[in-house]
N, C-alpha and C positions, 0 to 999 in steps of 0.2 A: 401341664397338663391335668383336665377337671377329673377327678373320680366321683362325680354326683352321677346318680341315677335312679330314677322312681323305685324305691323298695317297696315295691308289689310282688313283684315276679319277677326272679334272676337268674342266670346261669352262669354259674362263677367254673371256670375253666384253668386247672392244676398245671401250671406250666413246668412245676417240676415233675408231675408225671408223667406229663408229654414228655419231656426231655428224658425220663427213662423208659420209656416206650420206645422210644428213636434208637436208642442204645441196645435193649435188648433185640430188637431186628438185628442193629448190625452185628452185633453176636452170631446171631445165628446165620447170618450170610455176609461174612465180614470181604468176602471180593466182589460184592458186586454193590453198586452203589444206588441208592434209594431217590426214586423219584416220587418226591412229596404230592398227595393226591388231595389236593383241595378244590374240588367243585361242590358247587352246592352250598358253601359256606363252607367251607371244609368239611362238610357232613353236619350242619348243625352247629358247629363252636365257634364260628367266626373265622373268617379266613384273612379279617387284617390280622387278627391275635396271630392264629396257628403258623398261616406262611409266614409271617416276621421273626417267629420264635423256631422254627424251622430253618428259617438261611441263618439266623445267627449261629444257630448248632452246625453251618457249613453245606447244610442241604442246597445244590445251586441246580436242581431237575425238579420241575413241576411240572404238572398235568389240572387242569381244566375242562368243563365241559362245555362249552364255548366262548364266541367272541367276545361277548359284555363280559363274562368272568375273566376272560384273559387282559384285557385291560384294565378291569377292577384290578387285579393280583400285578399288573406292569406298576402301576401307581402307590401300591401296598408294600412292595420291596423296594422299588428305584433302581433295580437294574435292567436295563434292557436289553442284554445281552446271555443273562444265564437263559437254559433251557426250557421252554414253556412248551408243551404240546396241546394242543386244543384234540379234544376226542371225537366230538363232535362235526357235523354238517356245517361248513359256512358258505353260506349264501352267496351269489356272487357280486350285488351289493356292497356285499363285505371284503372282498378279495382286498382292496387299495387296503381298507384297516388291517386286515391281518398281516399285508407285509409292512406295514406301519409300524406295526407291536414287533415285530419279529419271531414268529409264532412257528414253529413247527407245527404244520399242518397234517393230518390224520387223509392220507391216499385210499379210499376203502374202495373205488370204483374206477374203472378205465374214464367212460364218461367225464366224471368230476375233474383226473388228474388233467386232463388235454383242454378241458375248460379253464381251468387254473392256468396250466401254459400259456395258452393263448393269451391270457391276461398280461402274465408276468413277458410275456415276448413282446406285444403292445409297449409296456410300461420300459423293456430294458432290462429287465432285473431277473434274478433268481430267485425260489421259493422255496424252502425249506420242506422236508415233509418224511411223514413214517409211513410206510405203507403197513395198512393193516390189512390181516389174510382171516377170513374164515373159516376157521377148522371146526367149525360145532356148536358153535352157536345161532348161527343165521341170523345174524345182525351186520351191521356194519363190515364190511370185507371183502376183496378179492379173494377168487377162489383156485386158482391154477397160477401153474410158472410164466404162463406165456403172457397171461395178464401184468405179471409183475414184470416182464420185460418188456410189454409197452410201455409202462410207465419209466419204467429205466431209458430207456430211449428218447424221452421229451426234453428237448433243449433246455427250456428255461427252471426244469425242475430238479432239485439237488436232494435226490433220495440219501435220508441220514443214518434210515434204521428202520426194522422192521419189528412187526409184532401179532401177535394173536391176544385173546383172550378167553381162560376158561368156564366151562360151564359149572363142572359139576366139582370143582378143584379141592373145593369145603368140604364133601362128602366123602365118607371112607369105607362102605364098601365094596365090594371089589369091584362089582360091574364100574362104579363111578370112574374108580381108580383106572382101570382101564381104559377108558372113553378119555379121562383126563393125560394119559401116556399117549393115547392115540393124536388127540389133540396137540403135543408137543412133539410128536415125531411127524409129523404135518407140515408146522412150521420149520422145523431144521430141515426137512426135502424141500421144500419150497423156497427156503432161502439160501441153502448152503453153497451156492454158487456166486452168490453177491458180496462177502465177505463183508457184511455191514453188523452195526450195535443191532441184539436182540431183546425185546423183555417180553414175558408171558408170564410172571410170576404177581397172577395179585393176591391178595392175602391168605387164600386156602392154599396155594400152592407155595406161600413162603413156611406157611406152618407145617403140612404138612407132604411137600416135594421139595424140599430146600436144596435136595441134591441137583435139580436141574441146570444146565448151561445156560447162563444169559450173561449179559451186560449188565442190565438194570433191571431191578425189582420196583413193582409198583402194591406195597400193603398199603391200600385205600383205608381200610376201618384200625386197622393195627396200630395207626400211632396214637390212634384217640382212647386204647385202651380195652376196646369191644373187639370179640374174638369172632372171625367168619363162621364160626360153629359152638356155640358155647356149651354144648353138652357133650362134645369130644374134647379130650385129653389135648395138652399140647407142650411142646418143649419152649416155649414161648413167656415170661411172666409178663403180664400186661397189669396197667391200672385204669381204671375208668376215669379220665377226667373232668368229665360234666358233672356239676351240680345242681340240680334244680332245686329252686328255693324259694317259700314264699315267707308272709306273716301272718299271725291273726290279727284279723281288725275287731272281732266284735264275740263275745264270750253270748250265749243264752243255756239256762236250764230248762229242759223241756220235761214233761211230764211223760210217765208209759201211755201210749197209743197216739201219740203225737208224730202227725205225718211230716217229711222232710223232702224237700224242692219238688219241681215239676214231676207230674206225672203221679204223686203218691206212689212211688214204688219201693218207700221205706217209712216204715211206722217204726216206732219207737219200743222196743220190748221191755223194757225198764225208765226208769228216770236217767236221763243221759244230760253231760256240761257239752253242747255241740258247738263248734268255732266255725267263725264266717272266717274263709280264706279267699281273698280274693286273686285268684286265677283259676283259668277254663279252658273250654277248649279252644277259644280264642288265642290264646297262647300256647296250642298246643298240646293242653293235658289232656288225652282225648276223653269225648264222651262215655266211651265204649269204657273206660272203669270206673262207671258207677257202679258202688254196692260191690266193687271189686277190688280195688286197691290200697292199701294203706300207707301212711305220711308216718314220720318222724317226726315229733314234738319232744323235746327237752330228752330226749333218750328213750321215750316211749312208744312205740309202735301207733300209732292210731288208725281204727277203718274210716275211709269216705262213707257216707251217709247220701244214701237217692242220689240223681241226678246231675252230676258236673252240668253247670250252667256256660256261658259262654265265657265271662268272665269273674266264676265266681264258684264256692264248692264250699258244700260243709262237711265236717269232721269230728268223731269222737274222741273230745278230748276228754273224759272222764278220769283216766288214770293218768293224766302225763301232769296236772296240778299247773295248768297253762293261766298264762295272762296274757291281755292286749300288748301283742309288739312284737313275743317271742316269735322266733324263726321255726317256719314249717319246712320239710326236709322231704320235697318230692321224690328225687331221682338222685343216688348216692351209691356208691359202693360199699360203704362202709354199712348196709344192710341188704342181706340177700336179698328182702323182700321189696326192697326200693331200688335195686339194680335195676339198668336199663334192660339187660335182659329176660328179670323178672317181669319186667314189663310188658318188654314185649309178648312171652310167653301167654302172659293176659289177655294181650290183643289178638292172638294169634299171629302175629305177624314177626317180622326181624329188627336186632335192634338198630340194624342201619337206618330204618322206617322213622321210627321212636327219633332220636336225635334231630332229623333230617326233619323231624313235624315241628319241633322249636320254633317259636314263632319271632318274624323278626322284632317285634313288640319287646321282646325280651331281651334287656341289656345283657349283654355277657360282658362280664366282669374277671380279666385276667388275676391269677393270683398265684404270689410265688412267694415262698417259706411263710404262708399263710395268711399274708398281706396282700389286698386290693393292690396293683400296680396299672394297671389299665383299664378303663371302660369303653365299651363300642357298643352306642345307642344307635339301631338300625333306624328306628321311626323317631 
């Protein structure tokens, strides 16, 4: 296995931290089976790396967004029989593919289920599905027991579970807690006559509503070491598994009064040593971090100067004793200011978006015991 990759910008994925996060989740919900959520390339961390590691740890239930991700995951894991739920809509032209991949389909409307049933009947097969209930998201899902009964009666659809998704389970104010419990009670009411496995606990509910009764849990962001609500406390100790890195390509000393990068948005207020770092918004390091973020060089936090470009940015390394080739740490849980949660705050968004935005051209490097063990190059 080749461990070669272009060392201009890369994301290290800490497998030891991933393992520890999974164990921490299992500790808080010991009687519930984890569904590993690996949609969107495992939230930007590499489904090839993370799904394979979850499978090694004994996880046999997974969920993805769409049929393309399902096809990809089957090839990654190599197990056609493990449970694989597709959350999103499957188009009619992909019905045959979904059957061939042995996926569990989300049954989010009677009309969709009827069309799927017609296909399955023509093929002489049965297709497995989980009924999704819309209990307050106004997203995918049916809303009544009558609709559920209609789907249950379809001859070639085998309903093997039911689920819902919470809107504010990660919020701790009283109104949000009440709304989440109302969603939970509605799921219980709509599913009570069917004696089927249930799942509803996303990361927020795992952290703040672990007492809920369900058969499976869906801790989406948690295995990757990120909290659904970083500002709230949690009894689950997690470790960020992604470290985004680059290197110094060039150093130059600029005098006071020198402008830096596009738009002249930064002018040096003193003589500075500026490092050219070959990473930019084309790699997913947002342009909105210009003149806001800091990175770590040789253990020193160094400010980003001027506008971040598509492929490059400039950093003030005056205090870092830097040299060409030194590593630059852009995201790391080792420093609060470079943590993904802090980056999300600077951008006015959530940690989910920050990690999902890391570009496909950035190699993902799996690390165990501090050593690279696998490289995944998407491009």
